[in-house]
C-alpha positions in Angstrom: 16.5 -18.7 -6.0 15.1 -21.1 -3.4 17.6 -22.9 -1.2 18.2 -26.4 -2.6 16.5 -29.3 -0.7 13.9 -27.1 0.9 10.3 -27.3 -0.2 8.0 -24.4 0.8 4.4 -25.3 0.7 2.8 -22.4 2.6 1.8 -19.5 0.3 2.6 -16.9 2.9 6.1 -18.4 3.3 6.6 -18.3 -0.5 5.3 -14.7 -0.6 7.6 -13.5 2.2 10.6 -15.3 0.7 10.0 -13.7 -2.7 9.6 -10.2 -1.1 12.9 -10.7 0.8 14.6 -11.8 -2.4 13.3 -8.7 -4.2 14.4 -6.5 -1.4 17.9 -8.1 -1.4 18.1 -7.6 -5.2 17.0 -3.9 -4.8 19.6 -3.3 -2.0 22.4 -4.8 -4.1 21.4 -2.6 -7.1 21.4 0.4 -4.8 24.8 -0.4 -3.4 26.2 -0.9 -6.9 24.6 2.5 -8.0 26.1 4.2 -4.9 29.5 2.7 -5.5 29.4 3.7 -9.1 28.5 7.2 -8.0 31.4 7.3 -5.6 33.8 6.3 -8.4 32.4 9.1 -10.5 32.7 11.6 -7.6 36.3 10.6 -7.0 37.2 11.5 -10.6 35.5 14.9 -10.2 37.9 17.8 -9.5 35.4 19.7 -7.4 35.1 18.7 -3.8 31.6 18.4 -2.4 30.6 20.2 0.8 28.6 18.1 3.3 27.4 19.6 6.5 25.2 18.2 9.3 21.6 19.4 9.3 20.6 21.6 12.2 17.1 20.7 13.4 16.7 24.2 14.9 16.7 25.6 11.3 13.2 24.0 10.8 11.6 24.9 14.2 9.9 28.1 12.9 9.2 26.9 9.4 5.3 27.0 9.3 2.9 24.6 11.0 0.6 21.9 9.9 -1.5 21.7 6.8 -4.6 22.6 8.8 -3.5 26.1 9.8 -3.6 27.4 6.2 -7.0 27.2 4.4 -5.2 27.0 1.0 -3.4 23.8 2.2 -6.6 22.3 3.4 -8.3 23.0 0.1 -5.4 21.4 -1.7 -5.5 18.3 0.5 -9.3 18.0 -0.2 -8.5 17.6 -3.9 -6.1 14.6 -3.4 -7.7 11.5 -5.0 -7.8 8.3 -2.8 -8.4 4.8 -4.0 -11.6 3.2 -2.7 -12.4 -0.5 -3.0 -15.2 -2.7 -1.7 -14.5 -6.2 -0.5 -17.3 -8.7 -0.5 -15.2 -11.5 1.0 -11.9 -13.4 1.1 -10.5 -16.8 0.9 -7.1 -18.6 0.7 -6.0 -20.9 -2.0 -2.9 -22.9 -2.7 -0.8 -21.8 -5.7 -1.6 -25.1 -7.3 -5.3 -24.5 -7.0 -5.0 -21.0 -8.5 -3.0 -22.3 -11.4 -5.8 -24.8 -12.0 -8.4 -22.0 -12.4 -10.3 -22.1 -15.7 -13.2 -20.2 -17.0 -16.2 -21.2 -14.9 -14.1 -22.1 -11.8 -15.9 -21.4 -8.6 -14.2 -19.5 -5.7 -16.2 -19.6 -2.4 -15.6 -16.6 -0.1 -15.7 -16.4 3.7 -18.9 -14.2 3.9 -22.4 -15.3 3.6 -24.8 -13.9 1.0 -26.4 -10.8 2.3 -23.6 -9.9 4.7 -22.2 -6.4 4.6 -19.2 -5.6 2.5 -16.1 -3.8 3.7 -15.2 -0.3 2.3 -11.5 0.3 2.0 -9.8 3.7 1.5 -6.1 3.4 0.5 -6.1 -0.2 1.8 -7.6 0.6 5.2 -11.1 -0.6 6.1 -13.1 2.4 7.3 -16.7 1.4 6.8 -19.2 -1.4 6.1 -22.3 -1.4 4.0 -24.8 -3.1 1.8 -24.1 -3.8 -1.9 -26.6 -2.0 -4.2 -27.1 -1.6 -7.9 -27.1 2.0 -9.3 -28.2 2.0 -12.9 -25.8 -0.5 -14.4 -23.1 -0.3 -11.7 -22.5 -1.8 -8.3 -22.3 0.5 -5.3 -22.3 0.4 -1.5 -24.7 2.0 0.9 -22.7 2.8 4.0 -24.4 1.5 7.2 -21.5 1.6 9.7 -18.5 3.9 10.0 -15.6 2.0 11.6 -13.0 4.9 11.7 -14.7 7.7 13.6 -11.5 9.7 13.7 -11.4 10.3 10.0 -12.8 13.8 9.4 -11.7 17.2 8.2 -10.4 18.3 11.5 -8.0 15.3 11.7 -6.3 16.5 8.5 
């Protein structure tokens, strides 16, 4: 709930406030779950054994994924989300709620400018929008993240 008497107009402030409230709610639920678990453990007749983790136990436990070809092959099969962004803009919540069919949203890029290619939310390339059969596509013209290659995995 918003503090009384305070009006937040900035969308970013509203978003951050909502995220903080969600985090607080999640933390309170977690604390309740933990406390509920402690009550259950206290009723249990068997004591639990807890010992500190010795980091030396893991020193000789295999290296990185790149050392084993099977691991590399397995990594190469992991699906990643790819998205293409043609532009951005900011709107007030009020304006978004007023959207109707046919509403026009003007973006920050000019027609013909290159689109950004994102992999898992990170922009790694730019390119031109193309049409392939009945689908949109992107022809990559510039790689922004040069350090993304098989050796870096």
